[in-house]
N, CA and C atoms of all chains as a GROMACS GRO file, in nm:
protein
  642
    1MET      N    1  17.215  24.064  24.043
    1MET     CA    2  17.230  24.007  23.908
    1MET      C    3  17.104  23.929  23.871
    2GLU      N    4  17.067  23.937  23.744
    2GLU     CA    5  16.948  23.867  23.697
    2GLU      C    6  16.963  23.717  23.725
    3LEU      N    7  16.852  23.653  23.768
    3LEU     CA    8  16.856  23.512  23.806
    3LEU      C    9  16.903  23.423  23.691
    4GLY      N   10  16.852  23.450  23.570
    4GLY     CA   11  16.890  23.370  23.454
    4GLY      C   12  17.039  23.376  23.426
    5VAL      N   13  17.098  23.494  23.447
    5VAL     CA   14  17.241  23.511  23.422
    5VAL      C   15  17.322  23.429  23.521
    6SER      N   16  17.286  23.439  23.650
    6SER     CA   17  17.365  23.365  23.749
    6SER      C   18  17.348  23.214  23.729
    7LYS      N   19  17.227  23.171  23.686
    7LYS     CA   20  17.204  23.028  23.662
    7LYS      C   21  17.295  22.978  23.550
    8GLU      N   22  17.306  23.059  23.445
    8GLU     CA   23  17.393  23.019  23.333
    8GLU      C   24  17.540  23.019  23.376
    9LEU      N   25  17.575  23.116  23.461
    9LEU     CA   26  17.714  23.120  23.510
    9LEU      C   27  17.747  22.994  23.590
   10TYR      N   28  17.650  22.948  23.670
   10TYR     CA   29  17.674  22.825  23.747
   10TYR      C   30  17.688  22.705  23.653
   11LYS      N   31  17.614  22.707  23.542
   11LYS     CA   32  17.628  22.597  23.445
   11LYS      C   33  17.769  22.597  23.387
   12VAL      N   34  17.820  22.717  23.358
   12VAL     CA   35  17.957  22.727  23.305
   12VAL      C   36  18.056  22.673  23.408
   13MET      N   37  18.038  22.714  23.533
   13MET     CA   38  18.130  22.669  23.638
   13MET      C   39  18.124  22.518  23.657
   14ASP      N   40  18.001  22.462  23.652
   14ASP     CA   41  17.986  22.316  23.666
   14ASP      C   42  18.060  22.245  23.553
   15ALA      N   43  18.043  22.297  23.431
   15ALA     CA   44  18.108  22.233  23.316
   15ALA      C   45  18.260  22.241  23.329
   16LEU      N   46  18.310  22.357  23.371
   16LEU     CA   47  18.455  22.372  23.385
   16LEU      C   48  18.509  22.285  23.499
   17ALA      N   49  18.432  22.274  23.606
   17ALA     CA   50  18.475  22.188  23.718
   17ALA      C   51  18.484  22.043  23.672
   18ALA      N   52  18.386  21.999  23.591
   18ALA     CA   53  18.388  21.861  23.540
   18ALA      C   54  18.506  21.841  23.446
   19LEU      N   55  18.530  21.941  23.365
   19LEU     CA   56  18.642  21.934  23.269
   19LEU      C   57  18.775  21.921  23.344
   20LYS      N   58  18.787  21.998  23.450
   20LYS     CA   59  18.911  21.995  23.530
   20LYS      C   60  18.936  21.855  23.586
   21ILE      N   61  18.830  21.790  23.629
   21ILE     CA   62  18.844  21.655  23.685
   21ILE      C   63  18.872  21.555  23.573
   22ASP      N   64  18.796  21.567  23.463
   22ASP     CA   65  18.816  21.474  23.349
   22ASP      C   66  18.960  21.480  23.297
   23LEU      N   67  19.015  21.600  23.296
   23LEU     CA   68  19.151  21.616  23.241
   23LEU      C   69  19.260  21.593  23.346
   24GLU      N   70  19.219  21.548  23.466
   24GLU     CA   71  19.316  21.517  23.572
   24GLU      C   72  19.409  21.635  23.600
   25CYS      N   73  19.351  21.755  23.606
   25CYS     CA   74  19.434  21.874  23.623
   25CYS      C   75  19.512  21.873  23.755
   26GLU      N   76  19.461  21.802  23.855
   26GLU     CA   77  19.531  21.803  23.985
   26GLU      C   78  19.614  21.677  24.006
   27SER      N   79  19.629  21.599  23.900
   27SER     CA   80  19.703  21.474  23.916
   27SER      C   81  19.854  21.501  23.927
   28ASN      N   82  19.920  21.419  24.009
   28ASN     CA   83  20.065  21.431  24.022
   28ASN      C   84  20.138  21.336  23.928
   29LEU      N   85  20.062  21.264  23.846
   29LEU     CA   86  20.124  21.169  23.754
   29LEU      C   87  20.213  21.241  23.653
   30PRO      N   88  20.327  21.180  23.618
   30PRO     CA   89  20.408  21.240  23.511
   30PRO      C   90  20.330  21.238  23.380
   31GLY      N   91  20.357  21.334  23.295
   31GLY     CA   92  20.281  21.349  23.170
   31GLY      C   93  20.274  21.222  23.087
   32ASP      N   94  20.388  21.150  23.076
   32ASP     CA   95  20.388  21.034  22.988
   32ASP      C   96  20.317  20.913  23.051
   33ALA      N   97  20.277  20.927  23.180
   33ALA     CA   98  20.206  20.817  23.245
   33ALA      C   99  20.054  20.839  23.242
   34MET      N  100  20.014  20.956  23.196
   34MET     CA  101  19.871  20.987  23.196
   34MET      C  102  19.805  20.941  23.067
   35VAL      N  103  19.700  20.864  23.081
   35VAL     CA  104  19.625  20.820  22.964
   35VAL      C  105  19.480  20.862  22.984
   36LEU      N  106  19.428  20.938  22.890
   36LEU     CA  107  19.289  20.981  22.899
   36LEU      C  108  19.204  20.883  22.819
   37SER      N  109  19.113  20.817  22.887
   37SER     CA  110  19.030  20.718  22.818
   37SER      C  111  18.933  20.786  22.722
   38ALA      N  112  18.879  20.706  22.628
   38ALA     CA  113  18.782  20.761  22.533
   38ALA      C  114  18.661  20.817  22.607
   39THR      N  115  18.620  20.746  22.714
   39THR     CA  116  18.504  20.794  22.792
   39THR      C  117  18.533  20.930  22.852
   40ARG      N  118  18.652  20.942  22.911
   40ARG     CA  119  18.687  21.071  22.974
   40ARG      C  120  18.699  21.181  22.870
   41SER      N  121  18.757  21.146  22.753
   41SER     CA  122  18.770  21.245  22.646
   41SER      C  123  18.632  21.294  22.604
   42ARG      N  124  18.538  21.199  22.589
   42ARG     CA  125  18.403  21.237  22.547
   42ARG      C  126  18.334  21.321  22.655
   43ASP      N  127  18.355  21.282  22.781
   43ASP     CA  128  18.296  21.360  22.890
   43ASP      C  129  18.354  21.502  22.890
   44ALA      N  130  18.485  21.512  22.865
   44ALA     CA  131  18.550  21.643  22.862
   44ALA      C  132  18.493  21.726  22.747
   45CYS      N  133  18.471  21.662  22.632
   45CYS     CA  134  18.413  21.734  22.518
   45CYS      C  135  18.271  21.780  22.552
   46ALA      N  136  18.193  21.693  22.617
   46ALA     CA  137  18.056  21.729  22.655
   46ALA      C  138  18.057  21.848  22.751
   47ALA      N  139  18.157  21.850  22.840
   47ALA     CA  140  18.168  21.961  22.935
   47ALA      C  141  18.199  22.091  22.861
   48LEU      N  142  18.287  22.081  22.762
   48LEU     CA  143  18.321  22.200  22.683
   48LEU      C  144  18.199  22.252  22.607
   49VAL      N  145  18.124  22.161  22.547
   49VAL     CA  146  18.005  22.200  22.472
   49VAL      C  147  17.904  22.268  22.565
   50SER      N  148  17.888  22.210  22.685
   50SER     CA  149  17.793  22.266  22.781
   50SER      C  150  17.835  22.408  22.822
   51ALA      N  151  17.966  22.425  22.847
   51ALA     CA  152  18.017  22.557  22.887
   51ALA      C  153  17.996  22.658  22.774
   52MET      N  154  18.026  22.615  22.652
   52MET     CA  155  18.011  22.706  22.538
   52MET      C  156  17.865  22.744  22.516
   53THR      N  157  17.775  22.648  22.532
   53THR     CA  158  17.632  22.676  22.515
   53THR      C  159  17.585  22.777  22.619
   54ALA      N  160  17.630  22.755  22.744
   54ALA     CA  161  17.589  22.846  22.851
   54ALA      C  162  17.647  22.985  22.830
   55ILE      N  163  17.771  22.993  22.783
   55ILE     CA  164  17.833  23.125  22.759
   55ILE      C  165  17.759  23.197  22.646
   56LYS      N  166  17.720  23.121  22.545
   56LYS     CA  167  17.646  23.179  22.433
   56LYS      C  168  17.513  23.239  22.482
   57LYS      N  169  17.445  23.163  22.569
   57LYS     CA  170  17.318  23.212  22.624
   57LYS      C  171  17.341  23.339  22.707
   58LEU      N  172  17.450  23.335  22.785
   58LEU     CA  173  17.485  23.450  22.869
   58LEU      C  174  17.509  23.574  22.784
   59ALA      N  175  17.585  23.555  22.677
   59ALA     CA  176  17.616  23.668  22.590
   59ALA      C  177  17.486  23.726  22.532
   60ALA      N  178  17.394  23.636  22.492
   60ALA     CA  179  17.267  23.683  22.436
   60ALA      C  180  17.188  23.760  22.541
   61MET      N  181  17.190  23.708  22.666
   61MET     CA  182  17.117  23.777  22.773
   61MET      C  183  17.175  23.915  22.797
   62LEU      N  184  17.307  23.921  22.801
   62LEU     CA  185  17.372  24.048  22.830
   62LEU      C  186  17.355  24.148  22.715
   63ASP      N  187  17.335  24.093  22.595
   63ASP     CA  188  17.309  24.181  22.480
   63ASP      C  189  17.162  24.221  22.475
   64GLY      N  190  17.081  24.162  22.565
   64GLY     CA  191  16.939  24.194  22.567
   64GLY      C  192  16.859  24.121  22.462
   65GLU      N  193  16.916  24.017  22.403
   65GLU     CA  194  16.842  23.939  22.303
   65GLU      C  195  16.751  23.840  22.374
   66PRO      N  196  16.642  23.800  22.308
   66PRO     CA  197  16.555  23.700  22.372
   66PRO      C  198  16.628  23.570  22.396
   67ARG      N  199  16.596  23.504  22.510
   67ARG     CA  200  16.663  23.377  22.542
   67ARG      C  201  16.614  23.266  22.453
   68GLN      N  202  16.702  23.173  22.424
   68GLN     CA  203  16.663  23.059  22.340
   68GLN      C  204  16.611  22.947  22.428
   69MET      N  205  16.901  19.177  25.267
   69MET     CA  206  17.048  19.167  25.257
   69MET      C  207  17.113  19.240  25.374
   70ASN      N  208  17.225  19.190  25.418
   70ASN     CA  209  17.296  19.254  25.528
   70ASN      C  210  17.352  19.388  25.482
   71ARG      N  211  17.304  19.497  25.544
   71ARG     CA  212  17.342  19.631  25.500
   71ARG      C  213  17.492  19.654  25.511
   72ALA      N  214  17.557  19.593  25.614
   72ALA     CA  215  17.700  19.615  25.633
   72ALA      C  216  17.782  19.554  25.520
   73ALA      N  217  17.727  19.455  25.450
   73ALA     CA  218  17.802  19.388  25.345
   73ALA      C  219  17.776  19.449  25.208
   74THR      N  220  17.684  19.545  25.199
   74THR     CA  221  17.655  19.606  25.070
   74THR      C  222  17.765  19.705  25.033
   75PRO      N  223  17.782  19.728  24.902
   75PRO     CA  224  17.880  19.830  24.865
   75PRO      C  225  17.831  19.968  24.910
   76LEU      N  226  17.919  20.065  24.902
   76LEU     CA  227  17.882  20.202  24.939
   76LEU      C  228  17.765  20.247  24.851
   77GLN      N  229  17.656  20.284  24.914
   77GLN     CA  230  17.539  20.329  24.840
   77GLN      C  231  17.531  20.481  24.846
   78VAL      N  232  17.522  20.540  24.728
   78VAL     CA  233  17.532  20.686  24.718
   78VAL      C  234  17.408  20.744  24.650
   79TYR      N  235  17.362  20.855  24.702
   79TYR     CA  236  17.252  20.929  24.640
   79TYR      C  237  17.306  21.066  24.600
   80VAL      N  238  17.270  21.112  24.481
   80VAL     CA  239  17.325  21.239  24.430
   80VAL      C  240  17.213  21.341  24.409
   81VAL      N  241  17.230  21.458  24.468
   81VAL     CA  242  17.135  21.568  24.448
   81VAL      C  243  17.208  21.675  24.367
   82GLU      N  244  17.179  21.680  24.239
   82GLU     CA  245  17.261  21.762  24.148
   82GLU      C  246  17.181  21.793  24.022
   83ASP      N  247  17.180  21.920  23.980
   83ASP     CA  248  17.100  21.953  23.860
   83ASP      C  249  17.184  21.955  23.732
   84SER      N  250  17.314  21.943  23.744
   84SER     CA  251  17.398  21.943  23.623
   84SER      C  252  17.418  21.799  23.574
   85ASP      N  253  17.375  21.775  23.448
   85ASP     CA  254  17.392  21.640  23.391
   85ASP      C  255  17.539  21.600  23.389
   86ILE      N  256  17.623  21.696  23.356
   86ILE     CA  257  17.766  21.666  23.343
   86ILE      C  258  17.827  21.624  23.477
   87ILE      N  259  17.795  21.700  23.581
   87ILE     CA  260  17.849  21.665  23.713
   87ILE      C  261  17.789  21.533  23.762
   88ARG      N  262  17.660  21.512  23.733
   88ARG     CA  263  17.596  21.387  23.776
   88ARG      C  264  17.664  21.267  23.709
   89ARG      N  265  17.694  21.284  23.580
   89ARG     CA  266  17.760  21.175  23.507
   89ARG      C  267  17.900  21.149  23.565
   90LEU      N  268  17.969  21.258  23.593
   90LEU     CA  269  18.104  21.246  23.648
   90LEU      C  270  18.101  21.175  23.784
   91LEU      N  271  18.005  21.213  23.868
   91LEU     CA  272  17.996  21.151  24.000
   91LEU      C  273  17.956  21.004  23.988
   92THR      N  274  17.864  20.975  23.895
   92THR     CA  275  17.821  20.836  23.876
   92THR      C  276  17.941  20.750  23.836
   93SER      N  277  18.019  20.803  23.744
   93SER     CA  278  18.137  20.729  23.698
   93SER      C  279  18.236  20.708  23.815
   94ALA      N  280  18.254  20.812  23.896
   94ALA     CA  281  18.347  20.801  24.010
   94ALA      C  282  18.297  20.700  24.112
   95ILE      N  283  18.165  20.701  24.136
   95ILE     CA  284  18.106  20.609  24.235
   95ILE      C  285  18.124  20.464  24.187
   96GLU      N  286  18.096  20.441  24.059
   96GLU     CA  287  18.107  20.304  24.005
   96GLU      C  288  18.252  20.259  24.000
   97SER      N  289  18.342  20.349  23.963
   97SER     CA  290  18.485  20.314  23.960
   97SER      C  291  18.536  20.277  24.099
   98ALA      N  292  18.478  20.341  24.200
   98ALA     CA  293  18.522  20.315  24.338
   98ALA      C  294  18.460  20.187  24.393
   99GLY      N  295  18.370  20.124  24.316
   99GLY     CA  296  18.304  20.003  24.364
   99GLY      C  297  18.177  20.032  24.440
  100GLY      N  298  18.131  20.157  24.433
  100GLY     CA  299  18.007  20.193  24.500
  100GLY      C  300  17.888  20.177  24.408
  101GLU      N  301  17.773  20.216  24.459
  101GLU     CA  302  17.650  20.199  24.382
  101GLU      C  303  17.567  20.328  24.394
  102LEU      N  304  17.527  20.379  24.278
  102LEU     CA  305  17.439  20.495  24.277
  102LEU      C  306  17.297  20.444  24.299
  103VAL      N  307  17.236  20.482  24.410
  103VAL     CA  308  17.102  20.429  24.438
  103VAL      C  309  16.992  20.524  24.396
  104GLY      N  310  17.030  20.647  24.358
  104GLY     CA  311  16.929  20.740  24.312
  104GLY      C  312  16.988  20.877  24.290
  105ALA      N  313  16.913  20.960  24.219
  105ALA     CA  314  16.959  21.096  24.193
  105ALA      C  315  16.838  21.186  24.172
  106ALA      N  316  16.855  21.313  24.206
  106ALA     CA  317  16.746  21.410  24.186
  106ALA      C  318  16.808  21.543  24.146
  107ASP      N  319  16.729  21.622  24.072
  107ASP     CA  320  16.780  21.755  24.036
  107ASP      C  321  16.706  21.866  24.112
  108SER      N  322  16.615  21.826  24.201
  108SER     CA  323  16.544  21.928  24.281
  108SER      C  324  16.538  21.882  24.427
  109ALA      N  325  16.520  21.980  24.516
  109ALA     CA  326  16.516  21.949  24.660
  109ALA      C  327  16.395  21.861  24.691
  110ARG      N  328  16.281  21.897  24.634
  110ARG     CA  329  16.158  21.824  24.666
  110ARG      C  330  16.170  21.676  24.625
  111GLN      N  331  16.220  21.653  24.504
  111GLN     CA  332  16.235  21.515  24.455
  111GLN      C  333  16.332  21.437  24.545
  112ALA      N  334  16.441  21.503  24.582
  112ALA     CA  335  16.541  21.437  24.666
  112ALA      C  336  16.482  21.398  24.801
  113ILE      N  337  16.412  21.493  24.864
  113ILE     CA  338  16.356  21.467  24.997
  113ILE      C  339  16.253  21.354  24.989
  114HIS      N  340  16.173  21.357  24.882
  114HIS     CA  341  16.071  21.253  24.864
  114HIS      C  342  16.137  21.115  24.850
  115GLN      N  343  16.237  21.107  24.764
  115GLN     CA  344  16.302  20.976  24.740
  115GLN      C  345  16.381  20.929  24.862
  116LEU      N  346  16.440  21.024  24.933
  116LEU     CA  347  16.524  20.985  25.048
  116LEU      C  348  16.441  20.935  25.166
  117GLN      N  349  16.310  20.954  25.159
  117GLN     CA  350  16.226  20.898  25.265
  117GLN      C  351  16.220  20.746  25.253
  118GLU      N  352  16.246  20.696  25.133
  118GLU     CA  353  16.242  20.552  25.109
  118GLU      C  354  16.382  20.491  25.109
  119LEU      N  355  16.478  20.566  25.058
  119LEU     CA  356  16.613  20.511  25.041
  119LEU      C  357  16.697  20.532  25.167
  120LYS      N  358  16.793  20.444  25.186
  120LYS     CA  359  16.882  20.459  25.301
  120LYS      C  360  17.029  20.456  25.253
  121PRO      N  361  17.070  20.555  25.177
  121PRO     CA  362  17.209  20.554  25.128
  121PRO      C  363  17.308  20.578  25.242
  122HIS      N  364  17.433  20.539  25.218
  122HIS     CA  365  17.537  20.566  25.317
  122HIS      C  366  17.590  20.709  25.301
  123LEU      N  367  17.587  20.756  25.176
  123LEU     CA  368  17.648  20.885  25.143
  123LEU      C  369  17.553  20.964  25.052
  124ILE      N  370  17.535  21.092  25.081
  124ILE     CA  371  17.451  21.177  24.996
  124ILE      C  372  17.535  21.297  24.952
  125LEU      N  373  17.551  21.310  24.820
  125LEU     CA  374  17.626  21.423  24.764
  125LEU      C  375  17.525  21.530  24.724
  126ILE      N  376  17.545  21.651  24.772
  126ILE     CA  377  17.441  21.754  24.757
  126ILE      C  378  17.498  21.883  24.698
  127ASP      N  379  17.443  21.924  24.585
  127ASP     CA  380  17.475  22.056  24.531
  127ASP      C  381  17.382  22.156  24.599
  128LEU      N  382  17.427  22.280  24.612
  128LEU     CA  383  17.340  22.379  24.678
  128LEU      C  384  17.245  22.445  24.580
  129VAL      N  385  17.290  22.467  24.455
  129VAL     CA  386  17.204  22.529  24.354
  129VAL      C  387  17.139  22.418  24.273
  130LEU      N  388  17.006  22.409  24.281
  130LEU     CA  389  16.934  22.300  24.214
  130LEU      C  390  16.834  22.355  24.113
  131ALA      N  391  16.775  22.266  24.036
  131ALA     CA  392  16.676  22.309  23.937
  131ALA      C  393  16.561  22.381  24.007
  132SER      N  394  16.519  22.328  24.122
  132SER     CA  395  16.425  22.402  24.206
  132SER      C  396  16.455  22.365  24.351
  133GLY      N  397  16.436  22.463  24.437
  133GLY     CA  398  16.475  22.445  24.577
  133GLY      C  399  16.627  22.452  24.589
  134SER      N  400  16.678  22.424  24.708
  134SER     CA  401  16.823  22.431  24.727
  134SER      C  402  16.873  22.313  24.810
  135GLY      N  403  17.003  22.294  24.805
  135GLY     CA  404  17.063  22.187  24.884
  135GLY      C  405  17.042  22.208  25.034
  136PHE      N  406  17.025  22.334  25.075
  136PHE     CA  407  17.001  22.360  25.218
  136PHE      C  408  16.871  22.292  25.264
  137GLU      N  409  16.771  22.291  25.175
  137GLU     CA  410  16.643  22.226  25.211
  137GLU      C  411  16.665  22.076  25.233
  138VAL      N  412  16.751  22.018  25.149
  138VAL     CA  413  16.779  21.874  25.162
  138VAL      C  414  16.853  21.850  25.294
  139LEU      N  415  16.952  21.933  25.323
  139LEU     CA  416  17.027  21.917  25.450
  139LEU      C  417  16.933  21.932  25.569
  140ASP      N  418  16.842  22.029  25.560
  140ASP     CA  419  16.748  22.051  25.669
  140ASP      C  420  16.660  21.928  25.690
  141ALA      N  421  16.616  21.867  25.580
  141ALA     CA  422  16.532  21.746  25.590
  141ALA      C  423  16.612  21.631  25.652
  142LEU      N  424  16.741  21.624  25.619
  142LEU     CA  425  16.824  21.517  25.676
  142LEU      C  426  16.841  21.539  25.826
  143GLN      N  427  16.858  21.667  25.863
  143GLN     CA  428  16.887  21.696  26.004
  143GLN      C  429  16.762  21.693  26.091
  144THR      N  430  16.654  21.751  26.042
  144THR     CA  431  16.537  21.766  26.129
  144THR      C  432  16.419  21.678  26.089
  145GLY      N  433  16.422  21.628  25.965
  145GLY     CA  434  16.305  21.553  25.919
  145GLY      C  435  16.319  21.403  25.934
  146GLY      N  436  16.431  21.360  25.988
  146GLY     CA  437  16.450  21.216  26.006
  146GLY      C  438  16.465  21.140  25.875
  147VAL      N  439  16.505  21.209  25.770
  147VAL     CA  440  16.520  21.148  25.639
  147VAL      C  441  16.660  21.088  25.626
  148ALA      N  442  16.668  20.966  25.569
  148ALA     CA  443  16.797  20.900  25.544
  148ALA      C  444  16.890  20.906  25.665
  149ARG      N  445  16.836  20.869  25.778
  149ARG     CA  446  16.911  20.874  25.904
  149ARG      C  447  17.042  20.796  25.894
  150GLY      N  448  17.149  20.855  25.943
  150GLY     CA  449  17.278  20.787  25.944
  150GLY      C  450  17.362  20.811  25.820
  151ALA      N  451  17.303  20.872  25.717
  151ALA     CA  452  17.378  20.897  25.595
  151ALA      C  453  17.477  21.012  25.617
  152VAL      N  454  17.590  21.004  25.549
  152VAL     CA  455  17.689  21.112  25.555
  152VAL      C  456  17.651  21.214  25.447
  153GLY      N  457  17.626  21.337  25.488
  153GLY     CA  458  17.588  21.443  25.394
  153GLY      C  459  17.711  21.520  25.349
  154VAL      N  460  17.731  21.525  25.219
  154VAL     CA  461  17.849  21.595  25.164
  154VAL      C  462  17.802  21.700  25.065
  155VAL      N  463  17.837  21.825  25.091
  155VAL     CA  464  17.801  21.932  24.997
  155VAL      C  465  17.912  21.944  24.893
  156PHE      N  466  17.870  21.944  24.765
  156PHE     CA  467  17.965  21.956  24.653
  156PHE      C  468  17.907  22.062  24.561
  157THR      N  469  17.966  22.181  24.565
  157THR     CA  470  17.900  22.296  24.502
  157THR      C  471  17.998  22.401  24.452
  158ASN      N  472  17.950  22.482  24.359
  158ASN     CA  473  18.024  22.602  24.319
  158ASN      C  474  17.981  22.723  24.401
  159HIS      N  475  17.877  22.706  24.477
  159HIS     CA  476  17.823  22.812  24.563
  159HIS      C  477  17.896  22.803  24.696
  160ALA      N  478  18.022  22.844  24.696
  160ALA     CA  479  18.108  22.806  24.809
  160ALA      C  480  18.161  22.925  24.889
  161ALA      N  481  18.073  23.022  24.914
  161ALA     CA  482  18.113  23.134  25.000
  161ALA      C  483  18.120  23.085  25.145
  162THR      N  484  18.188  23.163  25.228
  162THR     CA  485  18.204  23.122  25.369
  162THR      C  486  18.069  23.098  25.436
  163GLU      N  487  17.971  23.184  25.406
  163GLU     CA  488  17.840  23.168  25.472
  163GLU      C  489  17.768  23.040  25.426
  164ASP      N  490  17.794  23.000  25.300
  164ASP     CA  491  17.734  22.874  25.250
  164ASP      C  492  17.794  22.755  25.324
  165ARG      N  493  17.925  22.762  25.341
  165ARG     CA  494  17.998  22.656  25.412
  165ARG      C  495  17.947  22.646  25.556
  166GLU      N  496  17.940  22.761  25.623
  166GLU     CA  497  17.898  22.763  25.764
  166GLU      C  498  17.755  22.714  25.779
  167ARG      N  499  17.668  22.760  25.689
  167ARG     CA  500  17.527  22.718  25.697
  167ARG      C  501  17.514  22.567  25.673
  168SER      N  502  17.594  22.516  25.580
  168SER     CA  503  17.590  22.372  25.551
  168SER      C  504  17.629  22.290  25.673
  169PHE      N  505  17.737  22.334  25.740
  169PHE     CA  506  17.781  22.259  25.859
  169PHE      C  507  17.678  22.271  25.972
  170LEU      N  508  17.617  22.390  25.984
  170LEU     CA  509  17.511  22.406  26.086
  170LEU      C  510  17.394  22.312  26.059
  171LEU      N  511  17.369  22.285  25.930
  171LEU     CA  512  17.258  22.195  25.894
  171LEU      C  513  17.302  22.049  25.890
  172GLY      N  514  17.422  22.022  25.940
  172GLY     CA  515  17.462  21.883  25.960
  172GLY      C  516  17.549  21.822  25.852
  173ALA      N  517  17.593  21.901  25.753
  173ALA     CA  518  17.683  21.845  25.652
  173ALA      C  519  17.812  21.798  25.719
  174SER      N  520  17.863  21.683  25.674
  174SER     CA  521  17.988  21.632  25.731
  174SER      C  522  18.109  21.687  25.656
  175TYR      N  523  18.092  21.712  25.529
  175TYR     CA  524  18.201  21.765  25.446
  175TYR      C  525  18.145  21.872  25.353
  176PHE      N  526  18.232  21.963  25.310
  176PHE     CA  527  18.193  22.066  25.214
  176PHE      C  528  18.306  22.081  25.114
  177PHE      N  529  18.276  22.059  24.986
  177PHE     CA  530  18.379  22.072  24.883
  177PHE      C  531  18.337  22.174  24.777
  178ASP      N  532  18.428  22.260  24.744
  178ASP     CA  533  18.409  22.356  24.635
  178ASP      C  534  18.440  22.284  24.504
  179LYS      N  535  18.340  22.277  24.415
  179LYS     CA  536  18.360  22.203  24.289
  179LYS      C  537  18.480  22.255  24.210
  180SER      N  538  18.499  22.387  24.213
  180SER     CA  539  18.604  22.445  24.130
  180SER      C  540  18.745  22.411  24.177
  181THR      N  541  18.760  22.397  24.307
  181THR     CA  542  18.895  22.380  24.359
  181THR      C  543  18.917  22.249  24.436
  182GLN      N  544  18.807  22.180  24.470
  182GLN     CA  545  18.824  22.061  24.555
  182GLN      C  546  18.757  21.937  24.495
  183GLY      N  547  18.744  21.936  24.362
  183GLY     CA  548  18.679  21.823  24.296
  183GLY      C  549  18.746  21.690  24.326
  184HIS      N  550  18.879  21.691  24.319
  184HIS     CA  551  18.952  21.565  24.343
  184HIS      C  552  18.938  21.519  24.488
  185GLN      N  553  18.931  21.614  24.579
  185GLN     CA  554  18.914  21.575  24.720
  185GLN      C  555  18.778  21.507  24.742
  186ALA      N  556  18.678  21.557  24.671
  186ALA     CA  557  18.545  21.493  24.682
  186ALA      C  558  18.551  21.351  24.628
  187LEU      N  559  18.619  21.332  24.515
  187LEU     CA  560  18.629  21.197  24.458
  187LEU      C  561  18.712  21.106  24.547
  188GLU      N  562  18.815  21.163  24.610
  188GLU     CA  563  18.897  21.083  24.704
  188GLU      C  564  18.813  21.036  24.822
  189LEU      N  565  18.721  21.122  24.867
  189LEU     CA  566  18.635  21.082  24.980
  189LEU      C  567  18.545  20.965  24.938
  190ILE      N  568  18.492  20.971  24.816
  190ILE     CA  569  18.408  20.860  24.767
  190ILE      C  570  18.491  20.732  24.765
  191ASN      N  571  18.612  20.741  24.711
  191ASN     CA  572  18.702  20.624  24.707
  191ASN      C  573  18.730  20.568  24.846
  192LYS      N  574  18.758  20.660  24.937
  192LYS     CA  575  18.793  20.620  25.074
  192LYS      C  576  18.674  20.552  25.141
  193MET      N  577  18.556  20.610  25.127
  193MET     CA  578  18.439  20.551  25.193
  193MET      C  579  18.403  20.416  25.130
  194ALA      N  580  18.420  20.406  24.998
  194ALA     CA  581  18.390  20.278  24.930
  194ALA      C  582  18.489  20.171  24.976
  195ALA      N  583  18.616  20.210  24.988
  195ALA     CA  584  18.719  20.114  25.032
  195ALA      C  585  18.693  20.070  25.176
  196GLU      N  586  18.650  20.164  25.260
  196GLU     CA  587  18.620  20.130  25.400
  196GLU      C  588  18.506  20.029  25.407
  197ARG      N  589  18.406  20.047  25.322
  197ARG     CA  590  18.293  19.952  25.323
  197ARG      C  591  18.337  19.815  25.273
  198ARG      N  592  18.423  19.817  25.170
  198ARG     CA  593  18.474  19.688  25.119
  198ARG      C  594  18.552  19.617  25.228
  199GLY      N  595  18.632  19.694  25.301
  199GLY     CA  596  18.712  19.638  25.411
  199GLY      C  597  18.624  19.576  25.516
  200ARG      N  598  18.517  19.648  25.549
  200ARG     CA  599  18.424  19.598  25.650
  200ARG      C  600  18.358  19.469  25.602
  201ALA      N  601  18.321  19.468  25.473
  201ALA     CA  602  18.254  19.350  25.418
  201ALA      C  603  18.348  19.231  25.418
  202SER      N  604  18.478  19.254  25.387
  202SER     CA  605  18.570  19.141  25.382
  202SER      C  606  18.602  19.090  25.522
  203ILE      N  607  18.601  19.179  25.620
  203ILE     CA  608  18.621  19.134  25.758
  203ILE      C  609  18.506  19.044  25.800
  204ARG      N  610  18.384  19.084  25.761
  204ARG     CA  611  18.267  19.003  25.797
  204ARG      C  612  18.268  18.869  25.725
  205ALA      N  613  18.326  18.869  25.605
  205ALA     CA  614  18.324  18.746  25.525
  205ALA      C  615  18.435  18.649  25.567
  206ASP      N  616  18.539  18.700  25.632
  206ASP     CA  617  18.653  18.617  25.669
  206ASP      C  618  18.622  18.545  25.800
  207PRO      N  619  18.606  18.410  25.797
  207PRO     CA  620  18.565  18.339  25.919
  207PRO      C  621  18.666  18.353  26.032
  208GLU      N  622  18.794  18.362  25.998
  208GLU     CA  623  18.895  18.374  26.106
  208GLU      C  624  18.877  18.505  26.180
  209VAL      N  625  18.852  18.612  26.100
  209VAL     CA  626  18.833  18.743  26.162
  209VAL      C  627  18.703  18.742  26.241
  210ARG      N  628  18.601  18.674  26.181
  210ARG     CA  629  18.471  18.670  26.247
  210ARG      C  630  18.482  18.598  26.381
  211ASN      N  631  18.571  18.498  26.387
  211ASN     CA  632  18.586  18.423  26.512
  211ASN      C  633  18.689  18.485  26.606
  212GLY      N  634  18.734  18.605  26.569
  212GLY     CA  635  18.828  18.675  26.656
  212GLY      C  636  18.969  18.623  26.647
  213GLN      N  637  19.003  18.548  26.539
  213GLN     CA  638  19.140  18.496  26.528
  213GLN      C  639  19.225  18.579  26.435
  214GLY      N  640  19.166  18.676  26.366
  214GLY     CA  641  19.241  18.753  26.267
  214GLY      C  642  19.314  18.869  26.327
   0.00000   0.00000   0.00000
């Protein structure tokens, strides 16, 4: 696989891994006891933006368009 | 300053801003201290020659070089002697895990599936250091009466 493609894929995975932690996906807390702080919400949003940016770049690479 | 009384000092080798921020937040929440960070193997090895962190979190895929180079420097180059090396990566095939342990890593966590376990380890190590510091600060314990 092209190096640029795998690098972008790792960026997507990093962003999703961060999102999973920010959203407490593995927490055993009951739903009504979970409070997501503004900081965590913003971090989760930043992770989503990063994943989307990397996926967009990947799509462009796979379409053969010049990288941004 | 007495090294045993300092909070858990952590160095992060990670090229993802998002993961670095997440780890920094986890380290500070646990009462630890981020003493440095690098996004490349060369920068990490250079800085770790001066720093003496208790814990080093290492991603395998870096902006340049790899986490294996950092592990190798820790194991054979006498860099950051005594630090606990923890690999935290999405590059988590069996051979990556085995190679990391061969190069002296104490723990290996897959970012996708073991993120919380990595954060729990940071919490546990920070709590252990706090415990050690409070034992040293307690005169009764220091005099063997505790």
